[in-house]
TIVOVEX-799023 format. One record per residue: x, y, z of N, C-alpha, C, CB in turn. Coordinates in steps of 0.02 Angstrom, whole numbers, plus 50000, padded with zeros to 5 digits. Glycine has a CB too. Example, Ala and Ser with C-alpha at 12.3 -4.5 7.8 and 13.67 -1.06 7.14 Angstrom:
BEGIN
506604971650390506154977550390506604983550390505654977650452
506424988850354506844994750357506455000250394507044997050286
//
This chain:
BEGIN
500414992749998499994999750003500375006150001499605000150068
500205012549961500655017249946500345022650008500655019749859
500985024850025500945029850091501085036650069501515027950152
500745040750074500885047850056501045051550116500305051250021
501625056250107501815060050157501525066750128502605059750173
501495072250181501135078650168501635080650103501115084650240
502035079450093502645084250033502395079849965503795082750052
502395074049960502035069649914501475071449905501985063649929
501215071249933500355072549924500245078949895499905072549998
500575084949914500505091849880500735090649808500965097749916
501295086349805501615086749729500975082049681502585082049726
500665077249720500085073049680499575080549660499585065549744
499345084149710498845088949695498995092649643498725093049745
499555093749642499835100549580499705097249536500655103749567
499995087649519499995084449456499275084749426500255077049464
498835082149470498275079949441497575083149456498275073549456
497595088949500497205093749516496825097049452497605098349553
497215099949396496855102349353496645096649299497205108049328
496795094049271496655089549228495955084249271497455085549210
496015083849335495355080549355494705085849361495475076949427
494925092149379494475096649383494145097349313494785102749409
494675098749269494295099149189493835092949163494935099649127
493985087649204493535081249186492955081949230493895073649198
492905083649275492345086749339491725089349281492775095649401
492095098449261491795100649230491405097949162492105104349230
491735093649121491645089649071490965085649092492285085349058
491085081949142490555078949176489965082549193490785076549228
489915085849236489505092949257488965095849189490205099949275
489405097249146489305100549091488675094249039490185102549055
488845089549032488695082649014488035081349042489225077449039
488065080749121487325078849138486885084849144487265074749206
487125091049159486765096649136486305097349072487215100749129
486735093049033486475094348955486025088948931487095094748901
486115084048990485435078548969484845081948990485415070349011
484735086049029484115089349062483915094549013484265092649136
484355096248968483865100148895483875095948837484205108148860
483825089348834483805085348762483205085648750484035077748756
482705086048784481955086048767481605093148728481565084948840
481795097748767481945105848753482195107748672482615108348808
482765103948678483295105548618483165102648545484015102648638
482755095048560482545091948517481725095648491482595084848546
481515098648535480805100648516481005106548463480295103348587
481485111848506481595117648470481795116048377482245121348515
482445110948385482665109048329481925106048284483285103648346
481565102448300481185102248264480705107548243481005098148279
480415111948283480035117248258480595122448214479635121148326
481225122248224481455126148172481555123448108481975128748189
481585118348108481655114148038481005114848002481815105648050
481095118047926480675117447878480115111247878481075117247825
479495111947885478985106947883478945100347829478435110847873
479225103847782479435100047730479915094747745479685104047685
480495097247754481025094147763481065088847827481475099247765
480735089247875480855087247942480565080947949480605091847992
480755076048000480515069948020480065070448075481025065648035
480045065348108479755066048155480055067848218479485061648156
479625069548264479735072348339480295066248386478815073048382
479975058848363480425056448379481205055948366480215053148375
481205055748307481885055748267482395061148290481735057048190
481975069048309482365071948335482615071948406482215076248320
482055068848450482285065648513482825061148523481825062648535
482795056448478483305049448461483905052848462483215044748382
483975058248407484665062448385485015065348432484555067948340
484465068948495484685072348542484865067848592484275077048560
484385062548613484695057248646485555054948662484415052948611
485605053548589486285051048566486755057148583486305048948483
486625062348559487125067648553487325069148655486655075848499
486765067848677486845068648740487315062448781486145069448765
487265056148757487505050248770488255051248756487155044948731
488365053048695489125054048669489545058648701489155056148601
489065063948713489355069648753489745065948838488575075848768
489175062648862489375059048931489905053348926488715055748964
489735049748871490455045048869491135047148850490395039848823
491105054148802491815058348811491945060048861491905063848782
491755062748922491845063848973491915058749015491505067248985
491555052649026491925048249064492405043549031491485044649099
492605044048973493245040848923493835046048959493135042548813
493695052648981494225057948990494405054349066493925067248988
493905052549108494105050249178494565045249183493565047949215
494325040049144494475032749134495385034849115493895028249059
495415040149069496265040149043496675042849091496445044648976
496235046249131496565050149210496705044049255495905056249260
496415039649254496355034149306496815030649274495655030349321
497015028149204497595024949191498215029749181497485020649133
498265034549175498875038749189499055038449249498835045249175
498495042349309498855042049363498815037049417498805047149386
498415031549402497955028049441497495028649490498165025149457
497235024049485496475023049542496525027849591496395015249590
497225024449631497345025449696497465032949725497895021649708
497935035249677498155041949667497415048049650498735041149598
497195045549612496535049249595496045050849653496135045049546
495855043749691495245044049745495455049849800495115035849788
496225051549811496195055049867495905063349828497045054549909
496185065649769496175070949754495485071149734496675072649713
495005065149724494325067049709493935068849756494025062649680
494085066949831493805068649893493775076849902494245065049950
494435078849886494475086349878494065089749842494995088149855
493835089049781493475091749730492845089749722493755091049677
492555085649774491885082649762491585078749700491495087449768
492065075249687492005071449617491605067049626492605068349587
491525062649680491055055849686490325057249673491095052449762
490145062249684489315065249673489345065249596489095074449709
489735068749562489685070449499489755063649470490175075649478
490165060449470490415052049438489935048349448491055047749472
489535047449508488875044849521488255045949482488715046649577
488215052149473487665055349444487835054249367487585063249469
488345054849344488605054749264488365047149248489585056249250
488745041749289488605035449283487825031949271488875033449339
487395035749337486675034049330486425036249261486255037549388
486585042449254486115045849192486435042049134486185055449181
487005040149127487315035349059486725028649057488325031549078
486535025849098486255019349097485565022449090486415014149161
485175029149115484585029549095484535031349022484285033749135
485035033549004485215037348928484995031948884486105039548910
485435025648903485345020148866484755015248857485765017148881
484405017348931483665014448919483175019448876483295013048996
483195026448881482825031248847482845030748774483025037448866
483575028448757483825027748692483475021348660484605027248695
483445015948701483095009248682482315011848678483245002448744
482075013748721481455013948729481125019648661481365016148810
481615023948656481425027548581481485025348519481735032848569
481905022948503482065016648456481435012248424482495011348502
481225008248495480805005548480480185008048468480825002148511
479795012748490479385019948483479475020948399479805027548536
479945021648393480115026148324479965020748267481035029248318
480195015848282480305008848242479485007648234480805001548292
479235007748272478315005848293477955011248243478005008048397
478195016248261477925020948210477895020548149478155025548211
478765019648119478825018448046478385013448043479525016648017
478445007448063478025001348030477425003348014477914995248072
477065005648052476275008048073476115013948003476265013148174
476645018847979476385022047946476535018847877476535028247960
476965013847859477125008747810476655003447794477675005847828
476285000847849475814995047846475144998247844475874990047907
//
């Protein structure tokens, strides 16, 4: 088990603090963006020429996927930091900046987005099939 002296811990904080705070900010933006998926999809739908637009579900599905991609990218950045600095080194720093709450929320939202995307895809496919049949 690694032990950090006060001096080595302050060196650690300097090396991981900036990148970890950047990742936390990315996660917070991604989590916040999920809150606006429906409104953004609705606005894009309304702003598109009626002759050129698809269904509202298509727009919702597109924006759900955008939100999931943004969240996946932020989580990927977090995992890259874990690989670069080591999980145990990051945990100490995470406590100082309150990363656990943001990370937990991001993971929960990621799985909710996957579920929402799957449901929306099924509804969209059913709607397309009913229009064709």
